[in-house]
OpenMM code with the backbone's topology and positions (N, CA, C; nanometers):
from openmm import Vec3, app, unit

residues = "MET ARG ARG GLN THR GLU ALA GLY GLY ALA LEU PRO ALA GLY SER SER ARG LEU VAL ARG LEU ASP PRO HIS SER LEU PRO ILE ARG PHE ALA ALA ARG ASP PRO ARG ALA ASP GLY GLY ILE ARG HIS ILE GLU LEU ASN ARG ASP ARG VAL VAL LEU ARG ARG SER LEU ARG GLY ILE PRO MET ALA LEU ASN ILE ARG VAL PRO ASP PHE HIS GLY ILE GLY LEU HIS LEU LEU PRO GLY GLU ASP GLY GLY GLY PRO LEU VAL MET LEU VAL LEU GLU HIS ARG ASP PRO SER LEU SER VAL PRO LEU MET VAL ALA PRO GLU GLY HIS ASP VAL ALA ALA LEU TRP ARG GLY TRP SER GLU VAL LEU ALA LEU PRO CYS LEU THR CYS SER LEU ASP THR GLU ARG GLY PRO LEU VAL ALA GLY ALA PRO THR PRO ARG ARG ARG ARG ARG ASN ALA ILE ARG LYS ARG ARG PRO SER ILE LEU MET ARG ARG ARG PRO GLY GLU ALA ALA ALA ILE ARG PRO VAL HIS ARG GLY GLU ARG GLU ILE ILE ALA ARG ASP".split()
positions = [
    Vec3(19.5198, 4.4927, 6.1507),
    Vec3(19.5741, 4.3730, 6.1259),
    Vec3(19.5581, 4.3206, 5.9877),
    Vec3(19.6684, 4.2716, 5.9160),
    Vec3(19.6516, 4.2318, 5.7692),
    Vec3(19.6048, 4.0875, 5.7713),
    Vec3(19.5429, 4.0583, 5.6632),
    Vec3(19.4837, 3.9069, 5.6398),
    Vec3(19.5199, 3.8696, 5.4975),
    Vec3(19.5798, 3.7510, 5.4836),
    Vec3(19.5894, 3.7019, 5.3606),
    Vec3(19.4686, 3.5887, 5.3414),
    Vec3(19.3622, 3.6317, 5.2791),
    Vec3(19.2499, 3.5428, 5.2800),
    Vec3(19.2187, 3.4720, 5.1488),
    Vec3(19.2877, 3.5087, 5.0548),
    Vec3(19.2510, 3.4292, 4.9328),
    Vec3(19.3174, 3.2960, 4.9324),
    Vec3(19.2355, 3.2073, 4.9047),
    Vec3(19.2841, 3.0488, 4.8982),
    Vec3(19.2485, 3.0044, 4.7567),
    Vec3(19.2784, 3.0740, 4.6524),
    Vec3(19.2312, 3.0455, 4.5175),
    Vec3(19.3103, 2.9115, 4.4682),
    Vec3(19.2951, 2.8823, 4.3469),
    Vec3(19.3629, 2.7660, 4.2912),
    Vec3(19.5103, 2.7827, 4.2689),
    Vec3(19.5621, 2.7493, 4.1497),
    Vec3(19.6973, 2.7653, 4.1220),
    Vec3(19.7443, 2.9006, 4.1262),
    Vec3(19.8690, 2.9102, 4.1324),
    Vec3(19.9281, 3.0481, 4.1488),
    Vec3(19.9131, 3.1122, 3.9927),
    Vec3(19.8798, 3.2414, 4.0009),
    Vec3(19.8562, 3.3046, 3.8571),
    Vec3(20.0060, 3.3147, 3.7965),
    Vec3(19.9879, 3.3078, 3.6578),
    Vec3(20.0963, 3.3237, 3.5732),
    Vec3(20.1814, 3.4586, 3.6078),
    Vec3(20.3067, 3.4481, 3.6128),
    Vec3(20.4063, 3.5552, 3.6328),
    Vec3(20.4215, 3.5900, 3.7781),
    Vec3(20.3648, 3.5254, 3.8692),
    Vec3(20.3800, 3.5460, 4.0065),
    Vec3(20.5056, 3.4593, 4.0555),
    Vec3(20.5589, 3.4950, 4.1678),
    Vec3(20.6702, 3.4213, 4.2131),
    Vec3(20.6149, 3.2753, 4.2670),
    Vec3(20.6851, 3.1791, 4.2283),
    Vec3(20.6564, 3.0454, 4.2642),
    Vec3(20.7086, 3.0122, 4.4168),
    Vec3(20.7881, 3.0965, 4.4544),
    Vec3(20.8378, 3.0683, 4.5948),
    Vec3(20.7474, 3.1148, 4.7064),
    Vec3(20.7412, 3.0427, 4.8004),
    Vec3(20.6532, 3.0786, 4.9044),
    Vec3(20.7243, 3.1548, 5.0204),
    Vec3(20.6592, 3.2626, 5.0795),
    Vec3(20.7212, 3.3383, 5.1805),
    Vec3(20.6022, 3.3934, 5.2672),
    Vec3(20.5750, 3.3452, 5.3856),
    Vec3(20.4697, 3.3804, 5.4646),
    Vec3(20.5221, 3.4515, 5.5807),
    Vec3(20.4404, 3.5722, 5.6342),
    Vec3(20.4732, 3.6416, 5.7463),
    Vec3(20.4237, 3.5782, 5.8763),
    Vec3(20.5226, 3.5426, 5.9651),
    Vec3(20.4626, 3.4921, 6.0878),
    Vec3(20.3751, 3.5954, 6.1715),
    Vec3(20.3821, 3.7147, 6.1519),
    Vec3(20.3055, 3.8098, 6.2254),
    Vec3(20.1766, 3.8600, 6.1735),
    Vec3(20.1414, 3.7787, 6.0539),
    Vec3(20.0130, 3.8244, 6.0013),
    Vec3(19.9001, 3.7066, 6.0020),
    Vec3(19.9134, 3.6391, 6.1114),
    Vec3(19.8215, 3.5198, 6.1303),
    Vec3(19.6748, 3.5825, 6.1530),
    Vec3(19.5688, 3.5148, 6.1153),
    Vec3(19.5554, 3.3828, 6.0388),
    Vec3(19.5871, 3.4030, 5.8778),
    Vec3(19.6496, 3.3119, 5.8213),
    Vec3(19.6815, 3.3011, 5.6892),
    Vec3(19.6159, 3.1907, 5.6152),
    Vec3(19.5766, 3.2207, 5.4952),
    Vec3(19.5127, 3.1147, 5.3970),
    Vec3(19.5942, 3.1177, 5.2672),
    Vec3(19.6442, 2.9853, 5.2401),
    Vec3(19.7339, 3.0007, 5.1190),
    Vec3(19.7129, 2.8490, 5.0583),
    Vec3(19.7528, 2.8417, 4.9337),
    Vec3(19.7650, 2.7181, 4.8662),
    Vec3(19.8949, 2.6639, 4.8546),
    Vec3(19.9191, 2.5302, 4.8502),
    Vec3(20.0494, 2.4701, 4.8429),
    Vec3(20.0399, 2.3337, 4.7594),
    Vec3(20.1453, 2.3033, 4.7143),
    Vec3(20.1611, 2.1805, 4.6214),
    Vec3(20.1354, 2.0596, 4.7137),
    Vec3(20.0564, 1.9562, 4.6579),
    Vec3(20.0393, 1.8300, 4.7399),
    Vec3(20.0298, 1.7229, 4.6174),
    Vec3(20.1210, 1.6478, 4.6072),
    Vec3(20.1224, 1.5475, 4.4899),
    Vec3(20.0120, 1.4343, 4.5022),
    Vec3(19.9625, 1.4125, 4.6343),
    Vec3(19.8479, 1.3133, 4.6474),
    Vec3(19.7162, 1.3674, 4.6294),
    Vec3(19.7001, 1.5007, 4.6163),
    Vec3(19.5566, 1.5686, 4.6204),
    Vec3(19.5207, 1.5633, 4.4727),
    Vec3(19.3914, 1.5827, 4.4484),
    Vec3(19.3364, 1.5962, 4.3128),
    Vec3(19.3845, 1.7352, 4.2606),
    Vec3(19.4301, 1.7521, 4.1519),
    Vec3(19.4975, 1.8864, 4.1026),
    Vec3(19.6215, 1.9206, 4.1688),
    Vec3(19.6762, 1.8377, 4.2513),
    Vec3(19.8107, 1.8701, 4.3177),
    Vec3(19.8212, 1.9910, 4.3989),
    Vec3(19.7102, 2.0336, 4.4447),
    Vec3(19.6998, 2.1557, 4.5319),
    Vec3(19.6097, 2.1182, 4.6545),
    Vec3(19.6639, 2.1694, 4.7751),
    Vec3(19.5892, 2.1799, 4.8931),
    Vec3(19.5812, 2.3128, 4.9473),
    Vec3(19.4596, 2.3376, 5.0101),
    Vec3(19.4503, 2.4683, 5.0740),
    Vec3(19.4731, 2.4578, 5.2242),
    Vec3(19.5600, 2.5697, 5.2824),
    Vec3(19.5938, 2.5567, 5.4093),
    Vec3(19.5581, 2.6776, 5.4918),
    Vec3(19.5001, 2.6614, 5.6054),
    Vec3(19.4592, 2.7765, 5.6800),
    Vec3(19.5488, 2.7678, 5.8228),
    Vec3(19.6323, 2.8587, 5.8565),
    Vec3(19.7219, 2.8575, 5.9590),
    Vec3(19.6879, 2.9676, 6.0590),
    Vec3(19.6498, 2.9203, 6.1831),
    Vec3(19.6272, 3.0105, 6.2863),
    Vec3(19.7394, 2.9982, 6.4034),
    Vec3(19.7409, 3.0740, 6.5223),
    Vec3(19.8268, 3.0506, 6.6214),
    Vec3(19.8104, 2.9124, 6.6861),
    Vec3(19.6825, 2.8516, 6.6875),
    Vec3(19.6551, 2.7375, 6.7705),
    Vec3(19.6202, 2.6127, 6.6750),
    Vec3(19.5690, 2.6357, 6.5525),
    Vec3(19.5344, 2.5347, 6.4501),
    Vec3(19.5835, 2.5418, 6.3181),
    Vec3(19.5952, 2.4209, 6.2493),
    Vec3(19.6203, 2.4188, 6.1140),
    Vec3(19.5035, 2.3440, 6.0569),
    Vec3(19.4388, 2.3977, 5.9477),
    Vec3(19.3554, 2.3159, 5.8705),
    Vec3(19.3851, 2.3091, 5.7265),
    Vec3(19.3993, 2.1688, 5.6999),
    Vec3(19.4561, 2.1278, 5.5613),
    Vec3(19.3265, 2.0766, 5.4863),
    Vec3(19.2963, 2.1447, 5.3676),
    Vec3(19.1801, 2.1090, 5.2940),
    Vec3(19.2262, 2.0592, 5.1500),
    Vec3(19.1824, 1.9402, 5.1177),
    Vec3(19.2195, 1.8829, 4.9822),
    Vec3(19.1202, 1.7844, 4.9471),
    Vec3(19.1149, 1.7418, 4.8238),
    Vec3(19.0221, 1.6372, 4.7817),
    Vec3(19.1151, 1.5179, 4.7370),
    Vec3(19.0746, 1.4140, 4.7701),
    Vec3(19.1523, 1.2963, 4.7393),
    Vec3(19.0572, 1.1945, 4.6630),
    Vec3(19.0772, 1.1769, 4.5294),
    Vec3(18.9967, 1.0854, 4.4586),
    Vec3(18.8542, 1.1247, 4.4525),
    Vec3(18.8345, 1.2633, 4.4570),
    Vec3(18.6967, 1.3125, 4.4363),
    Vec3(18.6344, 1.3380, 4.5693),
    Vec3(18.6871, 1.2992, 4.6877),
    Vec3(18.6347, 1.3038, 4.8138),
    Vec3(18.7023, 1.4323, 4.8848),
    Vec3(18.6332, 1.5177, 4.9230),
    Vec3(18.6908, 1.6540, 4.9949),
    Vec3(18.7122, 1.6108, 5.1316),
    Vec3(18.8184, 1.6627, 5.1790),
    Vec3(18.8568, 1.6271, 5.3192),
    Vec3(18.9375, 1.7472, 5.3751),
    Vec3(18.9034, 1.7709, 5.5134),
    Vec3(18.9623, 1.8715, 5.5929),
    Vec3(19.0148, 1.8151, 5.7110),
    Vec3(19.1439, 1.8418, 5.7404),
    Vec3(19.2173, 1.7889, 5.8527),
    Vec3(19.2514, 1.9036, 5.9482),
    Vec3(19.1950, 1.8832, 6.0625),
    Vec3(19.2122, 2.0029, 6.1690),
    Vec3(19.3090, 1.9544, 6.2733),
    Vec3(19.4417, 2.0267, 6.2557),
    Vec3(19.5575, 1.9541, 6.3509),
    Vec3(19.5968, 2.0859, 6.4362),
    Vec3(19.6191, 2.0458, 6.5753),
    Vec3(19.6418, 2.1472, 6.6674),
    Vec3(19.7934, 2.1783, 6.6362),
    Vec3(19.8502, 2.2992, 6.6727),
    Vec3(19.9816, 2.3421, 6.6397),
    Vec3(20.0818, 2.2628, 6.7361),
    Vec3(20.0394, 2.2367, 6.8674),
    Vec3(20.1325, 2.1575, 6.9502),
    Vec3(20.1565, 2.0207, 6.8947),
    Vec3(20.0755, 1.9559, 6.8149),
    Vec3(20.0857, 1.8326, 6.7464),
    Vec3(20.2216, 1.8327, 6.6452),
    Vec3(20.2594, 1.9452, 6.6275),
    Vec3(20.3606, 1.9521, 6.5199),
    Vec3(20.4947, 1.9504, 6.6081),
    Vec3(20.6058, 1.9025, 6.5367),
    Vec3(20.7400, 1.8960, 6.5965),
    Vec3(20.8033, 2.0190, 6.6296),
    Vec3(20.8078, 2.1061, 6.5237),
    Vec3(20.8741, 2.2321, 6.5356),
    Vec3(20.8878, 2.2991, 6.3919),
    Vec3(20.9776, 2.3985, 6.3832),
    Vec3(20.9984, 2.4666, 6.2540),
    Vec3(21.1227, 2.4160, 6.2071),
    Vec3(21.1222, 2.3458, 6.0922),
    Vec3(21.2330, 2.2885, 6.0335),
    Vec3(21.3058, 2.3721, 5.9354),
    Vec3(21.4256, 2.3622, 5.9149),
    Vec3(21.5031, 2.4323, 5.8214),
    Vec3(21.5741, 2.3285, 5.7316),
    Vec3(21.5346, 2.3443, 5.6064),
    Vec3(21.5947, 2.2514, 5.4948),
    Vec3(21.6732, 2.3108, 5.3937),
    Vec3(21.7750, 2.2648, 5.3460),
    Vec3(21.8521, 2.3075, 5.2352),
    Vec3(21.8264, 2.2085, 5.1172),
    Vec3(21.7758, 2.2589, 5.0072),
    Vec3(21.7335, 2.1863, 4.8889),
    Vec3(21.8091, 2.2165, 4.7575),
    Vec3(21.8442, 2.1268, 4.6835),
    Vec3(21.9148, 2.1772, 4.5544),
    Vec3(21.8295, 2.2590, 4.4631),
    Vec3(21.8966, 2.3552, 4.4110),
    Vec3(21.8001, 2.4473, 4.3357),
    Vec3(21.7711, 2.3908, 4.2002),
    Vec3(21.6679, 2.4576, 4.1484),
    Vec3(21.6166, 2.4051, 4.0056),
    Vec3(21.7085, 2.4558, 3.8980),
    Vec3(21.7066, 2.3788, 3.7859),
    Vec3(21.7841, 2.4335, 3.6676),
    Vec3(21.9290, 2.4557, 3.6970),
    Vec3(21.9908, 2.3922, 3.7826),
    Vec3(22.1373, 2.4166, 3.8265),
    Vec3(22.1688, 2.5452, 3.8946),
    Vec3(22.0501, 2.6224, 3.9568),
    Vec3(22.0742, 2.7267, 4.0245),
    Vec3(22.1374, 2.6981, 4.1772),
    Vec3(22.1371, 2.7989, 4.2455),
    Vec3(22.1951, 2.7740, 4.3868),
    Vec3(22.0930, 2.6972, 4.4742),
    Vec3(22.1260, 2.6621, 4.5917),
    Vec3(22.0542, 2.5887, 4.6711),
    Vec3(21.9250, 2.6708, 4.7226),
    Vec3(21.8145, 2.6042, 4.7488),
    Vec3(21.6949, 2.6691, 4.8085),
    Vec3(21.6950, 2.6398, 4.9616),
    Vec3(21.6531, 2.7439, 5.0360),
    Vec3(21.6331, 2.7423, 5.1779),
    Vec3(21.4857, 2.7298, 5.1938),
    Vec3(21.4465, 2.6310, 5.2858),
    Vec3(21.2959, 2.5980, 5.3083),
    Vec3(21.2696, 2.5975, 5.4557),
    Vec3(21.1693, 2.6669, 5.5021),
    Vec3(21.1231, 2.6666, 5.6558),
    Vec3(20.9963, 2.5825, 5.6407),
    Vec3(20.9824, 2.4739, 5.7160),
    Vec3(20.8655, 2.3911, 5.7169),
    Vec3(20.8116, 2.3645, 5.8519),
    Vec3(20.6738, 2.3825, 5.8662),
    Vec3(20.6238, 2.3393, 6.0049),
    Vec3(20.6196, 2.1895, 5.9916),
    Vec3(20.6973, 2.1177, 6.0702),
    Vec3(20.7244, 1.9816, 6.0646),
    Vec3(20.6246, 1.9071, 6.1531),
    Vec3(20.5648, 1.7885, 6.0798),
    Vec3(20.4811, 1.7015, 6.1537),
    Vec3(20.5441, 1.5619, 6.1588),
    Vec3(20.4969, 1.4740, 6.2369),
    Vec3(20.5286, 1.3371, 6.2378),
    Vec3(20.5110, 1.2726, 6.1128),
    Vec3(20.3884, 1.2960, 6.0529),
    Vec3(20.3543, 1.2399, 5.9184),
    Vec3(20.4103, 1.3426, 5.8112),
    Vec3(20.5007, 1.3229, 5.7306),
    Vec3(20.5595, 1.4155, 5.6287),
    Vec3(20.4475, 1.4659, 5.5323),
    Vec3(20.3426, 1.4011, 5.5083),
    Vec3(20.2467, 1.4561, 5.4263),
    Vec3(20.1654, 1.5719, 5.4866),
    Vec3(20.1703, 1.5871, 5.6089),
    Vec3(20.0971, 1.6868, 5.6816),
    Vec3(20.1907, 1.7990, 5.7170),
    Vec3(20.3165, 1.7986, 5.6773),
    Vec3(20.4041, 1.9086, 5.7001),
    Vec3(20.3753, 2.0361, 5.6122),
    Vec3(20.3818, 2.1590, 5.6617),
    Vec3(20.3487, 2.2662, 5.5940),
    Vec3(20.4576, 2.3571, 5.5616),
    Vec3(20.4810, 2.3937, 5.4278),
    Vec3(20.5819, 2.4871, 5.3840),
    Vec3(20.5514, 2.6238, 5.4339),
    Vec3(20.6520, 2.6950, 5.4978),
    Vec3(20.6352, 2.8307, 5.5387),
    Vec3(20.7125, 2.9232, 5.4549),
    Vec3(20.8227, 2.8825, 5.4032),
    Vec3(20.8992, 2.9740, 5.3191),
    Vec3(21.0013, 2.8875, 5.2450),
    Vec3(21.0039, 2.9274, 5.1064),
    Vec3(21.0991, 2.8727, 5.0208),
    Vec3(21.1643, 2.9927, 4.9462),
    Vec3(21.2902, 2.9956, 4.9492),
    Vec3(21.3663, 3.1129, 4.9038),
    Vec3(21.5074, 3.0780, 4.8496),
    Vec3(21.5647, 3.1366, 4.7332),
    Vec3(21.6964, 3.1149, 4.6847),
    Vec3(21.7963, 3.1449, 4.7710),
    Vec3(21.7746, 3.2508, 4.8538),
    Vec3(21.8961, 3.3094, 4.9381),
    Vec3(21.8423, 3.3002, 5.0767),
    Vec3(21.9449, 3.2913, 5.1678),
    Vec3(21.8877, 3.2704, 5.3058),
    Vec3(21.9249, 3.4056, 5.3912),
    Vec3(21.9054, 3.5191, 5.3330),
    Vec3(21.9320, 3.6431, 5.4055),
    Vec3(21.8459, 3.6588, 5.5361),
    Vec3(21.7157, 3.6399, 5.5214),
    Vec3(21.6292, 3.6632, 5.6376),
    Vec3(21.5842, 3.5302, 5.6986),
    Vec3(21.6432, 3.4318, 5.6723),
    Vec3(21.6034, 3.3059, 5.7250),
    Vec3(21.6192, 3.2902, 5.8684),
    Vec3(21.7102, 3.3354, 5.9223),
    Vec3(21.7268, 3.3137, 6.0673),
    Vec3(21.6172, 3.3948, 6.1482),
    Vec3(21.5905, 3.5309, 6.0970),
    Vec3(21.4942, 3.6052, 6.1637),
    Vec3(21.3439, 3.5425, 6.1447),
    Vec3(21.3165, 3.4851, 6.0309),
    Vec3(21.1895, 3.4367, 5.9956),
    Vec3(21.1707, 3.2846, 6.0777),
    Vec3(21.2899, 3.2168, 6.0802),
    Vec3(21.2881, 3.0970, 6.1645),
    Vec3(21.2536, 3.1149, 6.3133),
    Vec3(21.3215, 3.2044, 6.3753),
    Vec3(21.2988, 3.2467, 6.5080),
    Vec3(21.1668, 3.3138, 6.5381),
    Vec3(21.1113, 3.3915, 6.4226),
    Vec3(20.9785, 3.4621, 6.4305),
    Vec3(20.8676, 3.3428, 6.4365),
    Vec3(20.8686, 3.2453, 6.3385),
    Vec3(20.7794, 3.1436, 6.3405),
    Vec3(20.7842, 3.0645, 6.4741),
    Vec3(20.9015, 3.0366, 6.5261),
    Vec3(20.9139, 2.9379, 6.6342),
    Vec3(20.8539, 3.0318, 6.7600),
    Vec3(20.8811, 3.1535, 6.7710),
    Vec3(20.8131, 3.2348, 6.8634),
    Vec3(20.6591, 3.2503, 6.8760),
    Vec3(20.6104, 3.2744, 6.7479),
    Vec3(20.4612, 3.2841, 6.7186),
    Vec3(20.3943, 3.1609, 6.7471),
    Vec3(20.4508, 3.0506, 6.7095),
    Vec3(20.3764, 2.9203, 6.7101),
    Vec3(20.4143, 2.8489, 6.8462),
    Vec3(20.5085, 2.9034, 6.9255),
    Vec3(20.5555, 2.8364, 7.0458),
    Vec3(20.6097, 2.6922, 7.0206),
    Vec3(20.6819, 2.6795, 6.9228),
    Vec3(20.7511, 2.5543, 6.8825),
    Vec3(20.9053, 2.5750, 6.8730),
    Vec3(20.9692, 2.4649, 6.8915),
    Vec3(21.1281, 2.4718, 6.8800),
    Vec3(21.1726, 2.4836, 6.7314),
    Vec3(21.2917, 2.5260, 6.7097),
    Vec3(21.3702, 2.5445, 6.5879),
    Vec3(21.4368, 2.4103, 6.5684),
    Vec3(21.4088, 2.3491, 6.4590),
    Vec3(21.4648, 2.2175, 6.4261),
    Vec3(21.5639, 2.2239, 6.3058),
    Vec3(21.6747, 2.1562, 6.3090),
    Vec3(21.7600, 2.1509, 6.1906),
    Vec3(21.7445, 2.0125, 6.1201),
    Vec3(21.7338, 2.0037, 5.9890),
    Vec3(21.6983, 1.8940, 5.9308),
    Vec3(21.8214, 1.8624, 5.8405),
    Vec3(21.8720, 1.7510, 5.8506),
    Vec3(21.9948, 1.7178, 5.7526),
    Vec3(21.9469, 1.6503, 5.6268),
    Vec3(22.0267, 1.6182, 5.5493),
    Vec3(21.9905, 1.5791, 5.4004),
    Vec3(21.9143, 1.4344, 5.4173),
    Vec3(21.9580, 1.3607, 5.5139),
    Vec3(21.8710, 1.2279, 5.5330),
    Vec3(21.7522, 1.2413, 5.6052),
    Vec3(21.6875, 1.3641, 5.6163),
    Vec3(21.5692, 1.3874, 5.6741),
    Vec3(21.5624, 1.3675, 5.8360),
    Vec3(21.6858, 1.3464, 5.8880),
    Vec3(21.6821, 1.3424, 6.0315),
    Vec3(21.6647, 1.4674, 6.1094),
    Vec3(21.5584, 1.4801, 6.1961),
    Vec3(21.5321, 1.6009, 6.2737),
    Vec3(21.5910, 1.5945, 6.3968),
    Vec3(21.6245, 1.7208, 6.4427),
    Vec3(21.6800, 1.7279, 6.5815),
    Vec3(21.6573, 1.8699, 6.6254),
    Vec3(21.6546, 1.8978, 6.7509),
    Vec3(21.6395, 2.0321, 6.8031),
    Vec3(21.7749, 2.1132, 6.7787),
    Vec3(21.7636, 2.2419, 6.7619),
    Vec3(21.8759, 2.3401, 6.7563),
    Vec3(21.9353, 2.3679, 6.8862),
    Vec3(22.0401, 2.3207, 6.9201),
    Vec3(22.1156, 2.3518, 7.0435),
    Vec3(22.1943, 2.4857, 7.0429),
    Vec3(22.1563, 2.5795, 7.1150),
    Vec3(22.2267, 2.7159, 7.0936),
    Vec3(22.3322, 2.7284, 7.2132),
    Vec3(22.3136, 2.6545, 7.3176),
    Vec3(22.4268, 2.6816, 7.4157),
    Vec3(22.4242, 2.5544, 7.5128),
    Vec3(22.4872, 2.5764, 7.6153),
    Vec3(22.4991, 2.4658, 7.7153),
    Vec3(22.3510, 2.4348, 7.7778),
    Vec3(22.3214, 2.3099, 7.8143),
    Vec3(22.1828, 2.2851, 7.8649),
    Vec3(22.1772, 2.3449, 8.0080),
    Vec3(22.0654, 2.3856, 8.0522),
    Vec3(22.0532, 2.4416, 8.1925),
    Vec3(22.0678, 2.3313, 8.2872),
    Vec3(22.1123, 2.3574, 8.3957),
    Vec3(22.1306, 2.2475, 8.5235),
    Vec3(21.9923, 2.1921, 8.5468),
    Vec3(21.9948, 2.0680, 8.5900),
    Vec3(21.8691, 1.9996, 8.6208),
    Vec3(21.8140, 2.0665, 8.7589),
    Vec3(21.6783, 2.0864, 8.7563),
    Vec3(21.6248, 2.1510, 8.8843),
    Vec3(21.6175, 2.0362, 8.9852),
    Vec3(21.6259, 2.0946, 9.1017),
    Vec3(21.6131, 1.9848, 9.2204),
    Vec3(21.4708, 1.9528, 9.2374),
    Vec3(21.4537, 1.8122, 9.2362),
    Vec3(21.3332, 1.7580, 9.2494),
    Vec3(21.2832, 1.7535, 9.3982),
    Vec3(21.1420, 1.7737, 9.4134),
    Vec3(21.0923, 1.7643, 9.5446),
    Vec3(21.0815, 1.6392, 9.5915),
    Vec3(21.0446, 1.5358, 9.5072),
    Vec3(21.0189, 1.3982, 9.5617),
    Vec3(21.1425, 1.3211, 9.6164),
    Vec3(21.2589, 1.3765, 9.5960),
    Vec3(21.3725, 1.3101, 9.6431),
    Vec3(21.3858, 1.3030, 9.7974),
    Vec3(21.3515, 1.4077, 9.8547),
    Vec3(21.3567, 1.4183, 10.0138),
    Vec3(21.2372, 1.4596, 10.0694),
    Vec3(21.1277, 1.4323, 9.9980),
    Vec3(20.9895, 1.4882, 10.0428),
    Vec3(20.9646, 1.4337, 10.1800),
    Vec3(20.9870, 1.3185, 10.2105),
    Vec3(20.9477, 1.2440, 10.3374),
    Vec3(21.0447, 1.2860, 10.4604),
    Vec3(21.1663, 1.3537, 10.4227),
    Vec3(21.2505, 1.3858, 10.5178),
    Vec3(21.2446, 1.5273, 10.5586),
    Vec3(21.2018, 1.6326, 10.4670),
    Vec3(21.1989, 1.7668, 10.5111),
    Vec3(21.0756, 1.8308, 10.4806),
    Vec3(21.0356, 1.9173, 10.5477),
    Vec3(20.9024, 1.9919, 10.5116),
    Vec3(20.9238, 2.0652, 10.3905),
    Vec3(20.8309, 2.0827, 10.3057),
    Vec3(20.8534, 2.1507, 10.1771),
    Vec3(20.8739, 2.3017, 10.1854),
    Vec3(20.8446, 2.3614, 10.2918),
    Vec3(20.8902, 2.4879, 10.3170),
    Vec3(21.0311, 2.5113, 10.3277),
    Vec3(21.0997, 2.4166, 10.3848),
    Vec3(21.2443, 2.4297, 10.3939),
    Vec3(21.3197, 2.4054, 10.2599),
    Vec3(21.2474, 2.3546, 10.1664),
    Vec3(21.3220, 2.3496, 10.0343),
    Vec3(21.3275, 2.4846, 9.9670),
    Vec3(21.2292, 2.5682, 10.0068),
    Vec3(21.2298, 2.6946, 9.9442),
    Vec3(21.3153, 2.8078, 9.9903),
    Vec3(21.3580, 2.7890, 10.1067),
    Vec3(21.4292, 2.8885, 10.1763),
    Vec3(21.5666, 2.8247, 10.2159),
    Vec3(21.6628, 2.9184, 10.2305),
    Vec3(21.8054, 2.8699, 10.2791),
    Vec3(21.7986, 2.8648, 10.4278),
    Vec3(21.8820, 2.7789, 10.4876),
    Vec3(21.8916, 2.7875, 10.6380),
    Vec3(21.9591, 2.9108, 10.6854),
    Vec3(21.9155, 2.9595, 10.7949),
    Vec3(21.9507, 3.0732, 10.8391),
    Vec3(22.0682, 3.0596, 10.9426),
    Vec3(22.1083, 3.1558, 11.0084),
    Vec3(22.2177, 3.1409, 11.1212),
    Vec3(22.1601, 3.1013, 11.2403),
    Vec3(22.2333, 3.0225, 11.3176),
    Vec3(22.1702, 2.9629, 11.4354),
    Vec3(22.1580, 3.0798, 11.5475),
    Vec3(22.0637, 3.0658, 11.6264),
    Vec3(22.0394, 3.1574, 11.7412),
    Vec3(22.1449, 3.1625, 11.8483),
    Vec3(22.2216, 3.0470, 11.8518),
    Vec3(22.3250, 3.0354, 11.9577),
    Vec3(22.4379, 3.1193, 11.9319),
    Vec3(22.4512, 3.1659, 11.8110),
    Vec3(22.5693, 3.2603, 11.7718),
    Vec3(22.5618, 3.4015, 11.8293),
    Vec3(22.4321, 3.4434, 11.8641),
    Vec3(22.4128, 3.5820, 11.9213),
    Vec3(22.4712, 3.5855, 12.0507),
    Vec3(22.5425, 3.7056, 12.0873),
    Vec3(22.6091, 3.7032, 12.2178),
    Vec3(22.4897, 3.7179, 12.3373),
    Vec3(22.5209, 3.6439, 12.4440),
    Vec3(22.4255, 3.6549, 12.5581),
    Vec3(22.5145, 3.7127, 12.6666),
    Vec3(22.4650, 3.8199, 12.7430),
    Vec3(22.5298, 3.8797, 12.8552),
    Vec3(22.4655, 3.8573, 12.9771),
    Vec3(22.5154, 3.7394, 13.0497),
    Vec3(22.4593, 3.6906, 13.1778),
    Vec3(22.5299, 3.7731, 13.2968),
    Vec3(22.4405, 3.7907, 13.3886),
    Vec3(22.4942, 3.8548, 13.5166),
    Vec3(22.5280, 4.0073, 13.4960),
    Vec3(22.5110, 4.0720, 13.3789),
    Vec3(22.5459, 4.2118, 13.3617),
    Vec3(22.4194, 4.2853, 13.3993),
    Vec3(22.4594, 4.4161, 13.4460),
    Vec3(22.3406, 4.5048, 13.4799),
    Vec3(22.2897, 4.5632, 13.3392),
    Vec3(22.1560, 4.5603, 13.3398),
    Vec3(22.0965, 4.6352, 13.2063),
    Vec3(22.1003, 4.7789, 13.2220),
    Vec3(22.1294, 4.8474, 13.1292),
    Vec3(22.1390, 4.9989, 13.1275),
    Vec3(22.0243, 5.0500, 13.0587),
    Vec3(21.9409, 5.1140, 13.1198),
    Vec3(21.8155, 5.1779, 13.0740),
    Vec3(21.8162, 5.3219, 13.1029),
    Vec3(21.7905, 5.3995, 12.9996),
    Vec3(21.7866, 5.5564, 13.0033),
    Vec3(21.6524, 5.5890, 13.0498),
    Vec3(21.6545, 5.6386, 13.1791),
    Vec3(21.5295, 5.7080, 13.2316),
    Vec3(21.5493, 5.8457, 13.2753),
    Vec3(21.4427, 5.9252, 13.2837),
    Vec3(21.4476, 6.0542, 13.3274),
    Vec3(21.4298, 6.0626, 13.4821),
] * unit.nanometer
topology = app.Topology()
chain = topology.addChain("A")
for resn in residues:
    res = topology.addResidue(resn, chain)
    for name in ("N", "CA", "C"):
        topology.addAtom(name, app.Element.getBySymbol(name[0]), res)
């Protein structure tokens, strides 16, 4: 298993400034921009069940330990490009508090975005979210919703629960009854 364990400071000169994390190489430790933190950087540890955000705020170090189910899902954002370039595609682990959201991928082209989006969604067991320009989040609807399941409490007092699991069979009265006929038995 590969590990990305270096959580150093700012990104080295000459390296790509764009973030691209692999969902199948967890746990991951990386640095991300945070305008509210001292130095503008926070360190993030991402596991399958927890996210730990470490930053210092006005000289006070803090670590926030957040469970993955507390996040809304994996959001897909389209951002305007820098220096008049094309738009940037961004995958974000969305939280109710936007300052706790975690960037997972920032790329100028969206070739592998669908695969990574689905991959992060499956690994973290969170839904895929589409985010519009006015930051309104919503689930990605891929098809018709499944029909509602029959609830047990609707007729619980009228029928035994075993009858809800099986289909009614044929009535016994339908079988032919031969009265007054002689029974034929083969004997030696």
